N, C-alpha and C positions, 0 to 999 in steps of 0.2 A: 633637549635640543641641546644640538654641539655647539659650542660658543668658541670662535676664533674673532680675532683683532681685526677691524674696519681696516682698508683701505681706502683710500679716500682720492677721488681725482673728481679733480675742481680746477679751472677756468678763473683768472682773476675777471670780476665786473665793476668793481670800482671804477671813478672818474674824483678827478677833483672838489675837494671841498669848494672851491670857487667856483667850478660850472655848476655845481648844482644850486650854489644860490644865487645863480645866473638863470636859471631857470623859472620860465614863464607859469609857473602852476601854485596857486594859494592854496585855501580852505582855511575853516576853522579847526578840521584833525577830527569833530564828530558827526555832526548832521549836514545833510547840502553839498550840493557841489561849490566845486569852485569857479572865479567867472571866465567866458569862455576867449580864447585866444581868436585874435581877425587873422581872415589870411589865408586858413589850412580848414581841411575836411576836419569835423571834431570825434576823435572817439573816446568814449567815456570806459575808466575802469573803477568799478564800485567795491564798494569793500563791507561788507558788514559781520559788524566786532563789537564788545562790550569794553569803552573805551573812556568811563567816567563812574561815579562813583565807587562801591566796592570792586570793585574790576577793572578799575583804570591799570593798577600793575599789572594784572595778564593780558588786556587786549589794547591798549594803547603803543605799547611798543610793536607788536604785530602790524597795526597800521602807521607805525611809525616808518616800516621797514617799506609796507607796501609804495607808501608816498613816495620814497625815497626812491623808488627802482620807476616808478613815474615820471618823475623829476629829472633822474636821469638820461632816460629813454626823451625824452622833449630835450634837454640840450646835447645829444649827441645827434638829432633829427633819424632815430633809428629808426621810423616809418614815414619814410618821405613823400611830402603833401597831405600828412595825418600830424593834427593834434591831438595829442594824450590830456584825457582832463579826468581828473581826481575826484571822486566823488563818493565823500565816506557817510557812511551812518553808524549811529550807535544801540545798540538790543539792552542798554543796561534800562529796567522798567521802573514803577513807581515804589519798588521794595529795592533798589539800588543797587542790583545784582542784572546777569543777566534775565534776559524772559525770552522764553518763545516764542509767545504774540507779540510784541514788539520787532522781534525777529521778522516773523513771517511778515508782518505790516510792511517793514522796510524792505524785502525783497520784491513784495507785489509792489511798491514804488519805484523801484529799481527797473525791472522787468515794463513797466509803464511806460517807461523812458527809450524809445526806441534807440538811441544811439549809446548805452552800456550795452557794452560786449560783454561782460563778463562780471563775474563777481571772486573778490576774494573774502574766504571767512563760510561759514562762521564761525567762533571757537571751540564755542561749549555744543556734547553731542546731543543734549537735550533743546539746544536751538536748533540743530539740524535735521532734528526729527520733524521739526516744524515746517522746517525750508522746502526739506527734499523735496518731499511733492508738487511745491509749485513751482520750485526753478525746475522738475524733470516734465512738468507737462508743459511749460512754457517753450521752447525750453531756453535756458540760459545758463552755462557751462559756471559753477561753483568748484574752485582751489579751496580746500582747508589748511590753515596752517598748522593746526593742531591738534583737532578733535578726534580724537582715538577709538572712542566702540566699536566694536567688530562689527557688530551686526546692522549698522548704519550699510555696510558695502555687501557685508556676505550671509552663509547660511549655511555654510559646513565649514571641516569638518563638526560632527555631530560634538566632539570636545569640546569645540568653543563658544557652545550658551545661546547658539542660536537657530533653537529649533523651537517649534511651540507658538507660545505668545511673543517670542523671543521674534521669533522670522517675519522680521519687519520687513524683506526686500518687495514683496508686492504693494503696501502702501508707500513706498518711499520711491520705489521707481514705478508710477504703474504706466510708463510709455515703453519698459520693457527695456529702454535703453539707458548707460551708464551716461551721466553727467555729470554726477558727482566724483572730483576725485579730492586726494590729500595727500599730503607731502610727511606726515605723520605717521609712522607706522597704528599698529593697533593693539587694543588694551589686550588681548589674547596673548600677546608678547611682552609691554611692557608689564601686567600684573607677577608675569612669571618670572621676570627678571628681576622683580625688586622683592620676590621671594628666595628666589635663591640667593640673591646678596647678602637679606637680613639670616638664614639661615644657615648656607654656606659660608662665604666670608664673615659676618658678622655672629657666626656663632649664637644666633638667637632661638631655643629651641621650643618655646611656646611664646600665643601670638593673641591677643586679642583684636577682633576687627570691628570699627564703626563705618559705616556708610552716609552720606548726606541724603539719600533717595531717590538722586536723580540719576539719569540714563549713565554717566562716564561712573558715579562714583559708588553705583550698583555694581558695573559692569565690572570692573579692576577690583573692587573688592575680592567678589565673586572668584576671580583667576589668581587673585591672590592665593586665597584660600584652596582651592583646588592646588595649585603647586606647593605651598610649602604644606602642606599635608604630603601630598607625593614626593616632598623631600624627605620625609620622616619628621617633621613639625606638629605640634596637637594646637588647634585651635582653640582657647577657652571660651568664645563664647562669638555670637555675631549681633550685630543690633544697627537699625535701620534708623535714623533719626532724623527727621526736618531740621533746616536750621533753626537755631533760638539761641538765647545768651545769653542761658545759666545751663550748664552739662556738669553740673557740681553732683548733682542724683548719681546720673551716669557713671560718672569717674568712681564715684565713691562705691558700686559696685562691680566696673572693672580692677577697682584694686583691690579686692575682697580675691581676686582670681591667682593675683602674683603674676602678670604677664610678663614674662622676659622684651616685648616689645609690643606695642598698641600700632597699628597699621589702621591707617585714614583714608577712604575714600572717599573722595570731594575735592571740592576747591576750596581754597584758603576764605574767600567770604561767602561759604553757604556753610561754615562750621570748623575748619582746617584751624584757622588763626584762635579761634576763642577756646580749643579743644587745646591745643596746646599750652597758650597762657593760664587755664584751669588746672592744669595735669600738676604744674610744680605749687601749685597749691590742698591740690591733696593727697592726704597722708598715704603713702604707699606705692605714690607716682609720682614722686619729685623729682626722682631723679629715673625713670622708667624712658627709655629709647620711643623715639614714634619714626614712623615710616610712613610713606606716601607718594603718589603720584605725582604727575606734572601740575595737578591742582593744586598743590602750596608752592608750588616751587615757583613762587614773586618775591619781587622787592619789597612790597606790604608786609608780606607774610612775615618776614627778615628781619624788618626795624620793628615790627609791634612785638615779635616772640625773642628777638636778641638772643645773645651768645652766653650770657654772663650767671646764666641759670638753667636747672631743669639738665635730662639727659640730650646724649646724642639726638638730630634727626636728621634724618636720609628724605632724598627724595628720586626719582626716576622722572626724566625727558624720554621723551618718542621720536627722539632726532639727535643728530649730529651738534656736537656744541663748536660752535663756530670756530672760537678760539684757537681748538687743535685743530684748525684746518687751514696750512701753509695759506692758500691763494686765496684764502676769507681774509687776508693781511688788511687790504684797500678800505674793502666795505662797512670794516670794523673801525678804521680810522676816521671816514669820513660819516659813519653812524653818530660814534661821538661824540666828534664836534659839533654836528649838528643836534644832536636828541639826548646827547648826554650816557650814562651804562645802559648796554646791553638787555636787554630781557628776555627769556628764555628762549620768545617764540618773535626775535625781535627780524634775526637771518631767516626762519620761516616765511613771516611774509612779504620780506625779501624775493627770496626764491619764489614763490607763488606770483607772487605779482609781476616776476621775471617770463615765468612759464606762459600768464594766461599775454604778457602782450609781444613774446615770442610765436605763439599759437596764433597772435590776429597779424602779424606782419606774414606769416605762413599761409596766412588763408586771403590775405590778398594776393600772395605773390601767385597764388595758385588760380585767379579772374575771379575770389569773391571781391561782392562791392557793400560796401558800409552802408548802412541808411543814411539817407538825405535830409533828415531830420528828427526831432523825437517821436514825431507823430508815425514815422512811418513803420508801422509796426507788421507790413508784410516783408521790406528790406531787410528786418530787422528777426523774422524767423529764418528768413537764410542763412543770411550774415553770422547770425549765431548759431549754428547748425554747423557750418562752417571751421566756423573756434572751436566747437569740441571736436570734431573729426582731426585736427592739429593737437589738441588737447592732450588725445588719445596717445598721438604718436612721437608724444614727445621726449625727447634722449638729449638731454641738459644737465650739463655740469655747473651747479652751482657752490653756492660758501655753505652751502648742506650739503655737498658731495652730489652723486651721481643721484638722477632722479629720472625715474619711468614711470609708468604703472602698468598694472596690471587688468587683468579683465575685468576686475569689480570698481579698480579706478584708486586702487590701496597701491602707493608705493613701493617697489621694489626693495628700494634701501632700508632694510629694517635693523638701523642701532638704537639699540637702548644709551643714555647716559646715564650716569650716575651721580650724584651730589651729597656733597654734607655742607649741612650749615654752621658758618664759619665767618670769623673775621676776616673781610677782604677787603684789602687798600683803607684800612682802620676803620672800617664801618659792616657792621650785621651783613652778609649775601651768603651767596650759594659757592661753596669751593667745587671746581670737579673732584671727581674720585674713580672713573676709571669710564670705560664705554664698550661696549659688547654688539657685535655683531650676529645678529641669527641666520641662517641660511634658508 
């Protein structure tokens, strides 16, 4: 793939903190809808993200970004005569992490409310696999700020690995129509950039790969292996391991191979944090570098691991870093004033909601009528399809750069950001290293 530095085109989207505080839209930030305002026709914006337990530092920033977009739209009277109501759901299950079954239940619940016009989320790829057939048949639009497994949306060309049992399109898109969109690019690109960075920039020539057995983790691990090998590197082993509290036996085996770097495919809550913490106490791995995708790029990982021991840790995120977009400055100022530090997908949640809100406005302007009540199922079906049609036409300049969608519902903005675990403002965090946009 030919690399080129991205040129970002974005328009300021923020408004003052005072106006945000005056916005009449509340809620718990986990489950359930916020109180309905009086005097306006209600349109609900659903979110379906992991915002508690072990995944809080992943999903909560994305939910905060989406909530902020709704608050801004209401404060600005963006859709005159209509009141947007934020309706957040949490897909964390009894195990304390994202749960596909909970996610599917949440989407079914949101669909049953006719006033829900669309959904921001989910966050994780395996949750998306459970939800997509349901939302596709409804139909209702979903816009994910974060998930990246390429087989959710496409099955060609063959080299991306979405053939045979990994060809999911007929199952995930039973209507044959696209209703699922995302503004993070896909793992066939993210895994390749991670491999290039570790092999070509960091000069690591051997790698051991572990994944967490989930859709995202397996997918990015496979793509990393393909590209690292193509670059000239040697893969010393690849193991798929379900989340556990003790990786000592696995890491002892890894240490015996003496890898230059350990690459982890998965998220922090399903093994990433534990593996990195236990590496520093495993003879032979105490100073071994670790690489991973956006699944480990969380505040919780940084805090738990710290920066005072062990080898360097690198991550990739399948999106532009908002702090590198000049026109995102107002968004960042308002977000940090209200919620604190940005997460990897705070800006993604914000832009996903903005795209959905813009599509709702465009659908109304084109003559579509929102449902008259939460039980107006006939009205919901017609209006939701009109919103889907407008999302597909998206041509949006936001805090994550320019966003539009291809025929599969994937963003055309194929930017990957690279980070290193480091002290940031006196605390463990993620320091931006570089960004690459692929053709």
